[in-house]
N, C-alpha and C positions, 0 to 999 in steps of 0.2 A: 477135493476139499469137502469136508464134512461139516454140516450145520444141523445139529440135532439129528432128526431122522431123515435128512436129505443129503444125498451125495451129489455134488455138482462138479461136472467136468467142463472146463472152459476151453473152447476150441477157436482160436483166432484164424481167420481165413479171408481170402479176397485181397484185392490190391491195396487196401488201407487197413488190413489186419483188424477186421471187425469181429467181435466175439459172438460166437454161438455158444449156447449152454445146454448141456444135457443134465436134467434134474431128475434124479432117481430116488423114489421113496423106497427105503431099504426093506420094509416088511413085504410089500406086494411086488416089488421090482417094477411097478409102473413108472413111466417116465414122461416128462414134458421136454420138448425141444423149444428153446426160447431163442428166437431170431435165426435167420437163415442167410448168412452172407454168401457171396459167390464162392464156388469151388469148395464148399464144405460138406456136400452130401456124402461122399465116400468116407470121409473121416468120421462123420456121425454114425454111419452104418457100422463101421468097424468098432467104434466105441460101444454102441448098443449091443453088438454081438459079444464083445469082451465082457461086458457087465451083465449079460443075460437079462437085459431089460426089455420091457414091452412099452414102446411109446404109445401114448394115447392122444396126443394133440401137439400141434405146432402153434405157438403163441408168438405174435410179433409185438415188440414194444412200440414200433412205428414203421413207416413204410418208405423211408429213404432208401435209395437204390442199394446201398452197401449192406442193408439189413434184410433185403428180400430177394437177392439174386438167385437163391436156390429154392425158393418157396415151391414153385411148380414141380420141380424135380423131386423134392422130398415128399410133398403131399401125394404125388402120383405113385412113386416107388414104394412108399410105406403105407399108403392108404389112410393118411391122417387128415382129420379135419383141421382147418386153419382158423384161428381166432385173432381178431384185430379190433381196435376201437372203432366204433361206428364212424367217426370222423375221418378215418384212414381207409375205409373199405373201398371207396371209389378209386383212390389212388393205387391200391393194390390191384384192382381190376384193370386199370389203365395206367401203368407206371409211366412217369415222366422221364426227366433227364437221367441218363445213365451212360457211363463210358462204353458200355456194350449192351446189346439188346437184352431185355428182361421179359420173360413171359408173364402176362398178367394172370391173376387167379381170383376167383370169386370166393370170398370168405364164407365158410360154413357157419361161423358164429360172429356176430358183431357185439363187442363188449362195451360196457359203460361203467362209470365210477361206481364202486360198491358191489359189482358182480364178484362172483367167486369162481375159481377153477380148482377142480379136484384132481389130485394125483395120489393114489393109494388112500391112506387115511389122513393125508394132509390137505388142508384147504388154503389156497392162496387168494388173498384179497386183491382185486383189481383197483389200483389207484390211478386216477386220471392225473397225469403230471405233465401238462403241456408247457410249452415255452420254446423248446427246440423244434417241435412239430406240434400241430394243433391237436392231434389225437394220440400223442405219446402216452403210454401207460407204464406203470411199474407194478411188479407182482410182489406182494408182501406176505411173508409167513411170520406172524407174531411169535408163534411157538418156537420157531427155529432162529429167530432174530436175523432174518435174511430179507434183503430187498434186491430184486432183479430189476435194475433201473434203466437199462438201455443207455441212452445219451442224456439222461436227466441230470446226473451228478457224476463228477470225476474228482480225483484228488486235486484239491485247490481250484476247482472250477466246475463248469456246467456246459451243456451242449451249446453249440454256436447259435447266435441270435441274429446273424447278418445274412441269412438265407431266406428265400421265399417261404412264407408260412410261419416263420419264427416270430416270437413276441417277447420283448423285454418285460412287459407288464405280467404276462403269464408266467415267465420264468421266476420273477420275484415272488409271485403268489405261490408257485410250487415250492420254492425254497422255504417260505414261511410254513407251508404245510409239513414239509419233511422235518422241520425243527421239532415237531411234536413227537417224533419217533425217539426211542431210547438210544443212548450213546453207543450201546454195544451191538446195534444192528449193523451187520456187514452189508455193504453195497457192492453188488457185482455190476461192473460198468460195461458199456458197449464197446469200449476200446481200452486196452491197457489193464492195469492192475486194479484189484479191489481197494475199497477204502471203508471207513466206518462213519456213521453219523457223528460220533464224538470227535473224530479227527477233523471233520469238516465244520464242526459247529462254530468255531470262532468267526470265520469269514462269513458263514451263513447268517449269523446273528447281525453282523454289520450290514449285510444286504437287506435283511428284514427290517432293521431299524431305519435305514436311510431310504429304502425304496429304490435304490440304484444298484446296478450291477458293478462287479469289479472292473477296473480298467486295466 
């Protein structure tokens, strides 16, 4: 998938098909890895080699078990710094519930809203988009009309709010914030297919106006 100067490869992995993304800036061949589900390390390595890319960081949208199962393996084998929102750093260090054991990891960088991440000559904006998780982030490239949203937004919906740490109020606030993005922004999701802000705008506007989530 090409978005301006970024080539993005989506790699679903793990027991619930969580998406990892390899984001390659085409001029420098520098790359970001976004999210690290279980059983994805070998697929990522093969894709990095195929594209002759140089990964520079692993960025986590949030630290639910299905997004961090391969963090320690990838960080160690590729020598990459791991970046995560400050509110998620402790959970990355000491992961909670998981169907199988997950090794903790100390984040080399703690992110906050408004920070930026560089890959080649592209600058990605860190947007704090909580709701599904307290420290969930999305990465936004305005130039490339691309949002890597984790479990923030899905086709016709949003990340679950019936789990520990989730918040209906925060989800509504995040949806209101995302409405400020242009319709042609592609949203790469933590599970399943991409969508766009324009495609989701009708129901998002209903949520924003009512202050209540979809039933």
